[in-house]
Backbone as XML, in Angstrom:
<?xml version="1.0"?>
<chain id="A" units="angstrom">
  <residue number="1" name="UNK">
    <atom name="N" x="-21.283" y="-110.583" z="25.595"/>
    <atom name="CA" x="-23.157" y="-111.127" z="25.789"/>
    <atom name="C" x="-22.650" y="-109.843" z="27.004"/>
  </residue>
  <residue number="2" name="UNK">
    <atom name="N" x="-23.999" y="-109.692" z="26.950"/>
    <atom name="CA" x="-24.677" y="-108.056" z="27.162"/>
    <atom name="C" x="-24.886" y="-108.353" z="29.109"/>
  </residue>
  <residue number="3" name="UNK">
    <atom name="N" x="-24.235" y="-106.862" z="29.538"/>
    <atom name="CA" x="-24.928" y="-107.490" z="31.163"/>
    <atom name="C" x="-25.934" y="-107.174" z="30.843"/>
  </residue>
  <residue number="4" name="UNK">
    <atom name="N" x="-26.388" y="-107.803" z="31.899"/>
    <atom name="CA" x="-27.948" y="-107.785" z="32.421"/>
    <atom name="C" x="-28.439" y="-106.189" z="32.482"/>
  </residue>
  <residue number="5" name="UNK">
    <atom name="N" x="-28.031" y="-105.006" z="32.976"/>
    <atom name="CA" x="-28.265" y="-104.282" z="33.306"/>
    <atom name="C" x="-28.154" y="-103.334" z="31.690"/>
  </residue>
  <residue number="6" name="UNK">
    <atom name="N" x="-28.116" y="-103.708" z="30.505"/>
    <atom name="CA" x="-28.446" y="-103.473" z="29.487"/>
    <atom name="C" x="-29.824" y="-103.453" z="28.934"/>
  </residue>
  <residue number="7" name="UNK">
    <atom name="N" x="-30.260" y="-104.714" z="29.690"/>
    <atom name="CA" x="-31.834" y="-105.445" z="28.981"/>
    <atom name="C" x="-32.525" y="-104.263" z="30.297"/>
  </residue>
  <residue number="8" name="UNK">
    <atom name="N" x="-31.927" y="-104.462" z="31.107"/>
    <atom name="CA" x="-33.121" y="-103.632" z="32.624"/>
    <atom name="C" x="-32.949" y="-102.302" z="32.677"/>
  </residue>
  <residue number="9" name="UNK">
    <atom name="N" x="-32.185" y="-101.892" z="31.249"/>
    <atom name="CA" x="-32.462" y="-99.966" z="31.017"/>
    <atom name="C" x="-33.334" y="-100.098" z="29.631"/>
  </residue>
  <residue number="10" name="UNK">
    <atom name="N" x="-32.759" y="-100.773" z="28.947"/>
    <atom name="CA" x="-34.250" y="-100.768" z="27.382"/>
    <atom name="C" x="-34.992" y="-101.398" z="27.651"/>
  </residue>
  <residue number="11" name="UNK">
    <atom name="N" x="-35.224" y="-102.248" z="28.053"/>
    <atom name="CA" x="-36.460" y="-102.539" z="28.347"/>
    <atom name="C" x="-37.454" y="-101.922" z="29.747"/>
  </residue>
  <residue number="12" name="UNK">
    <atom name="N" x="-36.702" y="-100.972" z="30.493"/>
    <atom name="CA" x="-37.081" y="-100.091" z="31.140"/>
    <atom name="C" x="-38.255" y="-101.216" z="32.253"/>
  </residue>
  <residue number="13" name="UNK">
    <atom name="N" x="-36.845" y="-102.400" z="33.365"/>
    <atom name="CA" x="-37.792" y="-103.482" z="33.877"/>
    <atom name="C" x="-37.708" y="-102.483" z="35.064"/>
  </residue>
  <residue number="14" name="UNK">
    <atom name="N" x="-38.976" y="-103.718" z="35.901"/>
    <atom name="CA" x="-39.049" y="-103.446" z="36.851"/>
    <atom name="C" x="-38.708" y="-104.135" z="37.873"/>
  </residue>
  <residue number="15" name="UNK">
    <atom name="N" x="-38.476" y="-103.824" z="39.257"/>
    <atom name="CA" x="-38.147" y="-105.074" z="40.278"/>
    <atom name="C" x="-39.613" y="-106.138" z="40.943"/>
  </residue>
  <residue number="16" name="UNK">
    <atom name="N" x="-38.697" y="-107.023" z="40.666"/>
    <atom name="CA" x="-39.585" y="-107.841" z="41.111"/>
    <atom name="C" x="-39.613" y="-108.067" z="42.718"/>
  </residue>
  <residue number="17" name="UNK">
    <atom name="N" x="-40.476" y="-108.943" z="43.296"/>
    <atom name="CA" x="-41.064" y="-108.622" z="44.644"/>
    <atom name="C" x="-39.945" y="-109.780" z="45.637"/>
  </residue>
  <residue number="18" name="UNK">
    <atom name="N" x="-39.386" y="-110.746" z="44.590"/>
    <atom name="CA" x="-38.965" y="-111.758" z="44.750"/>
    <atom name="C" x="-37.333" y="-111.842" z="44.622"/>
  </residue>
  <residue number="19" name="UNK">
    <atom name="N" x="-36.919" y="-111.168" z="44.137"/>
    <atom name="CA" x="-35.734" y="-110.530" z="43.490"/>
    <atom name="C" x="-36.079" y="-110.619" z="41.776"/>
  </residue>
  <residue number="20" name="UNK">
    <atom name="N" x="-34.633" y="-109.782" z="41.185"/>
    <atom name="CA" x="-34.765" y="-109.650" z="38.994"/>
    <atom name="C" x="-35.338" y="-109.243" z="39.214"/>
  </residue>
  <residue number="21" name="UNK">
    <atom name="N" x="-35.401" y="-108.774" z="38.228"/>
    <atom name="CA" x="-36.384" y="-107.944" z="37.240"/>
    <atom name="C" x="-37.031" y="-107.865" z="35.954"/>
  </residue>
  <residue number="22" name="UNK">
    <atom name="N" x="-38.368" y="-107.434" z="35.706"/>
    <atom name="CA" x="-39.081" y="-107.875" z="35.045"/>
    <atom name="C" x="-39.831" y="-107.382" z="34.161"/>
  </residue>
  <residue number="23" name="UNK">
    <atom name="N" x="-40.635" y="-107.930" z="32.770"/>
    <atom name="CA" x="-41.130" y="-106.643" z="31.954"/>
    <atom name="C" x="-41.812" y="-107.039" z="31.435"/>
  </residue>
  <residue number="24" name="UNK">
    <atom name="N" x="-43.417" y="-106.728" z="31.409"/>
    <atom name="CA" x="-44.733" y="-107.899" z="31.004"/>
    <atom name="C" x="-45.024" y="-107.183" z="29.226"/>
  </residue>
  <residue number="25" name="UNK">
    <atom name="N" x="-44.335" y="-108.045" z="28.928"/>
    <atom name="CA" x="-44.698" y="-108.575" z="27.309"/>
    <atom name="C" x="-45.893" y="-108.381" z="26.788"/>
  </residue>
  <residue number="26" name="UNK">
    <atom name="N" x="-46.624" y="-109.377" z="27.628"/>
    <atom name="CA" x="-48.156" y="-109.147" z="26.615"/>
    <atom name="C" x="-49.369" y="-109.694" z="28.405"/>
  </residue>
  <residue number="27" name="UNK">
    <atom name="N" x="-50.287" y="-109.070" z="27.938"/>
    <atom name="CA" x="-51.470" y="-109.372" z="29.145"/>
    <atom name="C" x="-52.665" y="-110.066" z="28.391"/>
  </residue>
  <residue number="28" name="UNK">
    <atom name="N" x="-52.985" y="-111.074" z="29.297"/>
    <atom name="CA" x="-54.684" y="-111.450" z="28.300"/>
    <atom name="C" x="-55.795" y="-110.691" z="27.880"/>
  </residue>
  <residue number="29" name="UNK">
    <atom name="N" x="-55.800" y="-110.019" z="27.099"/>
    <atom name="CA" x="-57.670" y="-109.905" z="27.833"/>
    <atom name="C" x="-58.879" y="-110.501" z="28.186"/>
  </residue>
  <residue number="30" name="UNK">
    <atom name="N" x="-58.129" y="-111.944" z="28.026"/>
    <atom name="CA" x="-58.970" y="-112.891" z="28.894"/>
    <atom name="C" x="-59.288" y="-112.964" z="30.021"/>
  </residue>
  <residue number="31" name="UNK">
    <atom name="N" x="-60.323" y="-112.511" z="31.224"/>
    <atom name="CA" x="-60.414" y="-112.810" z="32.688"/>
    <atom name="C" x="-60.627" y="-113.746" z="33.247"/>
  </residue>
  <residue number="32" name="UNK">
    <atom name="N" x="-59.975" y="-114.704" z="34.075"/>
    <atom name="CA" x="-59.864" y="-115.687" z="35.338"/>
    <atom name="C" x="-60.588" y="-115.347" z="36.676"/>
  </residue>
  <residue number="33" name="UNK">
    <atom name="N" x="-61.367" y="-115.402" z="37.803"/>
    <atom name="CA" x="-61.703" y="-116.135" z="38.836"/>
    <atom name="C" x="-61.543" y="-117.452" z="39.315"/>
  </residue>
  <residue number="34" name="UNK">
    <atom name="N" x="-61.018" y="-117.033" z="40.066"/>
    <atom name="CA" x="-60.452" y="-118.610" z="41.249"/>
    <atom name="C" x="-61.788" y="-118.574" z="42.243"/>
  </residue>
  <residue number="35" name="UNK">
    <atom name="N" x="-62.313" y="-119.472" z="42.590"/>
    <atom name="CA" x="-62.996" y="-119.327" z="44.131"/>
    <atom name="C" x="-61.715" y="-119.481" z="45.203"/>
  </residue>
  <residue number="36" name="UNK">
    <atom name="N" x="-62.637" y="-118.181" z="45.585"/>
    <atom name="CA" x="-61.999" y="-117.320" z="46.674"/>
    <atom name="C" x="-60.055" y="-116.297" z="46.319"/>
  </residue>
  <residue number="37" name="UNK">
    <atom name="N" x="-60.727" y="-116.468" z="44.894"/>
    <atom name="CA" x="-59.151" y="-115.836" z="45.439"/>
    <atom name="C" x="-60.518" y="-114.159" z="43.588"/>
  </residue>
  <residue number="38" name="UNK">
    <atom name="N" x="-59.416" y="-113.776" z="43.649"/>
    <atom name="CA" x="-59.692" y="-112.105" z="43.177"/>
    <atom name="C" x="-59.246" y="-112.579" z="41.426"/>
  </residue>
  <residue number="39" name="UNK">
    <atom name="N" x="-60.374" y="-111.203" z="41.326"/>
    <atom name="CA" x="-60.174" y="-111.911" z="38.571"/>
    <atom name="C" x="-59.001" y="-111.281" z="38.425"/>
  </residue>
  <residue number="40" name="UNK">
    <atom name="N" x="-58.904" y="-112.000" z="37.598"/>
    <atom name="CA" x="-57.220" y="-111.644" z="37.138"/>
    <atom name="C" x="-57.050" y="-111.669" z="35.435"/>
  </residue>
  <residue number="41" name="UNK">
    <atom name="N" x="-55.834" y="-111.310" z="34.964"/>
    <atom name="CA" x="-55.697" y="-111.713" z="33.681"/>
    <atom name="C" x="-55.417" y="-113.434" z="33.340"/>
  </residue>
  <residue number="42" name="UNK">
    <atom name="N" x="-56.160" y="-113.979" z="32.187"/>
    <atom name="CA" x="-56.166" y="-115.710" z="32.464"/>
    <atom name="C" x="-54.264" y="-115.753" z="32.272"/>
  </residue>
  <residue number="43" name="UNK">
    <atom name="N" x="-53.851" y="-115.284" z="31.715"/>
    <atom name="CA" x="-52.252" y="-115.184" z="30.842"/>
    <atom name="C" x="-51.102" y="-113.822" z="31.343"/>
  </residue>
  <residue number="44" name="UNK">
    <atom name="N" x="-50.176" y="-113.551" z="31.026"/>
    <atom name="CA" x="-49.310" y="-113.197" z="31.070"/>
    <atom name="C" x="-47.862" y="-113.825" z="30.295"/>
  </residue>
  <residue number="45" name="UNK">
    <atom name="N" x="-47.313" y="-112.500" z="29.821"/>
    <atom name="CA" x="-45.886" y="-113.358" z="29.189"/>
    <atom name="C" x="-44.727" y="-111.930" z="29.691"/>
  </residue>
  <residue number="46" name="UNK">
    <atom name="N" x="-43.728" y="-112.711" z="30.010"/>
    <atom name="CA" x="-42.962" y="-111.285" z="30.343"/>
    <atom name="C" x="-41.222" y="-111.961" z="30.520"/>
  </residue>
  <residue number="47" name="UNK">
    <atom name="N" x="-40.269" y="-110.894" z="29.822"/>
    <atom name="CA" x="-39.315" y="-110.847" z="29.827"/>
    <atom name="C" x="-39.079" y="-110.900" z="31.763"/>
  </residue>
  <residue number="48" name="UNK">
    <atom name="N" x="-37.700" y="-111.853" z="32.005"/>
    <atom name="CA" x="-37.262" y="-111.601" z="33.440"/>
    <atom name="C" x="-35.633" y="-111.672" z="33.386"/>
  </residue>
  <residue number="49" name="UNK">
    <atom name="N" x="-34.949" y="-111.037" z="34.339"/>
    <atom name="CA" x="-33.757" y="-110.700" z="34.456"/>
    <atom name="C" x="-33.323" y="-111.100" z="35.792"/>
  </residue>
</chain>
């Protein structure tokens, strides 16, 4: 089994504010804005370790 550092380096993952590391794989072109919140992507997909 590969150590997580292999994946972090391979995907050039970024540190996450709540701990761990992530890499954004997909981000929707569609946007959504909920009441009282800033506009954002409808969905995203990430790798997390």
